[in-house]
C-alpha positions as CSV (number, residue, x, y, z in Angstrom):
1,X,0.0,0.0,-0.1
2,X,1.5,3.4,-1.2
3,X,2.4,6.1,1.6
4,X,-0.1,9.2,1.7
5,X,1.9,12.2,0.6
6,X,2.6,14.9,3.1
7,X,-0.1,17.4,3.8
8,X,0.0,21.0,2.5
9,X,0.3,22.0,6.1
10,X,3.3,19.7,6.7
11,X,5.0,20.8,3.4
12,X,4.6,24.6,4.5
13,X,5.8,23.8,8.0
14,X,9.0,21.9,6.7
15,X,9.6,24.9,4.3
16,X,9.1,27.1,7.2
17,X,11.6,25.4,9.5
18,X,14.1,24.9,6.5
19,X,14.3,28.5,5.9
20,X,14.9,29.3,9.6
21,X,17.4,26.6,9.8
22,X,15.4,24.8,12.5
23,X,14.2,21.8,10.5
24,X,14.9,18.4,12.1
25,X,15.2,16.4,8.9
26,X,15.5,13.2,10.7
27,X,12.5,13.7,12.7
28,X,10.5,14.6,9.8
29,X,11.7,11.8,7.7
30,X,10.7,9.2,10.5
31,X,7.4,11.0,11.0
32,X,6.5,10.7,7.4
33,X,8.2,7.4,6.7
34,X,10.3,9.0,3.9
35,X,14.0,9.5,3.2
36,X,16.0,12.3,4.6
37,X,16.4,13.6,0.9
38,X,12.9,13.8,0.4
39,X,12.5,16.2,3.3
40,X,15.4,18.1,2.0
41,X,13.8,18.5,-1.5
42,X,10.8,19.6,0.2
43,X,12.7,22.2,2.3
44,X,14.4,23.4,-0.7
45,X,11.3,23.7,-2.7
46,X,12.4,21.1,-5.3
47,X,9.4,19.1,-4.8
48,X,5.6,20.1,-4.3
49,X,6.4,23.2,-6.2
50,X,2.9,24.2,-6.4
51,X,2.1,24.0,-2.6
52,X,2.0,27.7,-1.2
53,X,1.6,29.3,-4.6
54,X,-0.9,32.3,-4.9
55,X,-4.0,31.4,-6.6
56,X,-3.8,31.6,-10.5
57,X,0.0,31.6,-10.3
58,X,1.5,29.9,-13.5
59,X,3.7,27.1,-12.9
60,X,7.0,28.8,-14.0
61,X,6.3,32.0,-12.1
62,X,8.3,33.0,-8.9
63,X,6.9,32.0,-5.8
64,X,5.5,34.8,-3.5
65,X,8.3,33.7,-1.1
66,X,11.1,34.5,-3.5
67,X,13.2,37.5,-3.2
68,X,12.4,40.2,-5.8
69,X,14.8,40.2,-8.7
70,X,17.7,42.5,-8.3
71,X,17.6,45.7,-10.3
72,X,20.4,46.2,-12.9
73,X,21.3,49.6,-11.3
74,X,21.4,50.9,-7.6
75,X,19.2,54.1,-7.2
76,X,20.9,57.4,-6.6
77,X,19.9,57.0,-2.9
78,X,21.7,53.7,-2.5
79,X,24.8,55.0,-4.4
80,X,24.9,58.0,-1.8
81,X,24.4,55.7,1.1
82,X,27.1,53.3,-0.1
83,X,29.7,56.2,-0.8
84,X,28.9,57.6,3.0
85,X,29.6,54.2,4.2
86,X,32.8,53.8,2.3
87,X,34.0,57.3,3.3
88,X,33.3,56.5,7.0
89,X,35.3,53.1,6.7
90,X,38.3,55.0,5.1
91,X,38.3,57.9,7.6
92,X,40.8,56.1,9.7
93,X,43.0,55.0,6.8
94,X,46.2,56.9,6.1
95,X,45.6,59.4,3.4
96,X,49.4,59.5,2.4
97,X,52.2,56.8,2.1
98,X,53.5,58.0,5.4
99,X,51.1,55.8,7.3
100,X,51.8,52.8,5.1
101,X,55.7,53.6,5.3
102,X,55.6,53.7,9.1
103,X,53.6,50.3,9.2
104,X,56.1,48.6,6.8
105,X,59.1,49.8,8.8
106,X,57.2,48.6,12.2
107,X,56.5,45.2,10.7
108,X,60.1,45.0,9.2
109,X,61.8,45.8,12.6
110,X,59.7,43.5,14.5
111,X,60.3,40.7,12.0
112,X,64.2,41.3,12.3
113,X,63.8,41.3,16.2
114,X,62.0,38.0,16.1
115,X,64.8,36.5,13.9
116,X,67.5,38.0,16.3
117,X,68.9,40.3,13.5
118,X,70.0,44.0,14.3
119,X,67.6,46.6,13.4
């Protein structure tokens, strides 16, 4: 006698647990009397693809849970925010080569000291 397929509620719960990384794959496999891989495929959305789709959604259309597609270009606000974050990160960096030269000198001196060479 064939095993009954998982219910829609079970599939949705497995996917929810999978997305939050709290899915106990072994427990679900034992409860449904299926393999671990079957639970993994349900969690990834490889099987039972129509479960959880919006009414009238075409089979090839993206799931409502899917991330929106990334736009080709960032908006001016996103660019400005990115430049502000970059400027904040670089504010402590040396502007001239003097900072870099002193760091190289310090590392060279410490390396020579560790090898027992005179500085």
